[in-house]
N, C-alpha and C positions, 0 to 999 in steps of 0.2 A: 375480413373471414375467409379461411381456407377456402379453397377449389378443389381440394382434392375427392376423390367418390370411394367410399365404401361398399362394396354387394357382397352382401354373405346368402348363398344358394346353396344348398347342396348338389344342385343339379350342372354336373358342368355345359350341358349346354345352355343353360339360363347364361350362369355367367358368359360365356364367350359371346353371350346374345347382347350381353350390360357392355363387353368390352369393343367392341364387334361396331356399337350403336353411337362411341362414344369415343373412339382412336380419335377421330382427326377432328376432334375440340379441343379445348383449351386444358378440358382434365384429365389429371391424373389419376386411374383408377383400380385401387387393390380389387382384388379377390377372395374373401373364406369360402369356405366351404364347409365349415359349420359355425355355429354360432359360440362354442369356444372359441373355435382359431378369428371371429371376430372382436372377438371383446383381448384376446391377445392385440391383435392389428392396432386396435382402439388405444389403445394404455400406452403405445411407442406412436402415434401421428394424429393431431390435427386433420378434421375431416370434414370438410361443409357438409356433409349430406350424406346417408347411407339409404342403402335399396337394401331391406330384409326380407329373405321369403318367410313366408310362419309354417310351414309345416317340413320339418327338418326332423332327421333320426336325434339322440343325445336329446341337445336344451333346444324348447324348439324357438321360433319365432317369440311369443310371450312372452318366454323364460329368457331371453338372446335381451327382447328392450330392456327388463327389469336390470336387469345386470349392466347393458350399456348404460339406462342413466344413472345409472352408480357412479360411472366414470365420467358421463356427461350429459346434464338435466335439456340442455338447450339447444343442442344437434336436430334437425328437421331428418326425421327419419319417416320411409315411405315402408311401410310390410307391402311389400306384393306376394297375393295369393291366388289362387283356385278355388282355395280353401276357407272362405270366410266363414259362412255357416258351420262348418264342425269346429273351429274354434272361435267362436260367437261370443256365450260364455269366459273364457279367454280375453277376449278383445273387451269385453263389456267391465273386464274385473279392473284393465289395465284403462280406461275411463276413468273409473270411481278413484281409481286409486291416483289419479290426477299426473297419469303419463300422457306423454302428448306423441300422437304416431299421424300419419296418414296411412286410408286405405286405397291401393286399390288392385285391381282384377288380370290375370292376367289371362291372355298375354299381352304384353304389351309390344309395340311397335318399335324399333330404330327410330321413327322420330319423335314416338312419346318420349322417350326414354328422356333424348336430348332436350327435347322441351320444355321437359319437367325439371330437367337439372338445372336448363338456363333461367327458369323461372326461379328455383330458388337459393341459386347461389349470384346472380346478379341483379339482387335488386336496386331499384333506384337508391341513392342514395337524400335521405333525406338534409336539405337545409333548414 
């Protein structure tokens, strides 16, 4: 499994927080400022997981996730948002369409970010 991480968030401070939280880890982190640029990155590189903002200008996180799933149906996606109630219908629609994701509430601390990345990317190998 790839150990690279993609962060898609329109807020530069949030992108920087993810980069700082993971800078001393073994993970390579790429950051995109929009759904469109995140989709473009995913077409060029394999990622082990994606952290995705929900409320973004242009393509919101739900629309971005639909597009990401057309490229890779299995990559773990963690939607990180403070606006989950505002997007409840979109999130329910994604679930009804069989699109898998996990939902996390902002803000996330650096230790939480690293713990989630480690738990997703360092799954024990089954014998």
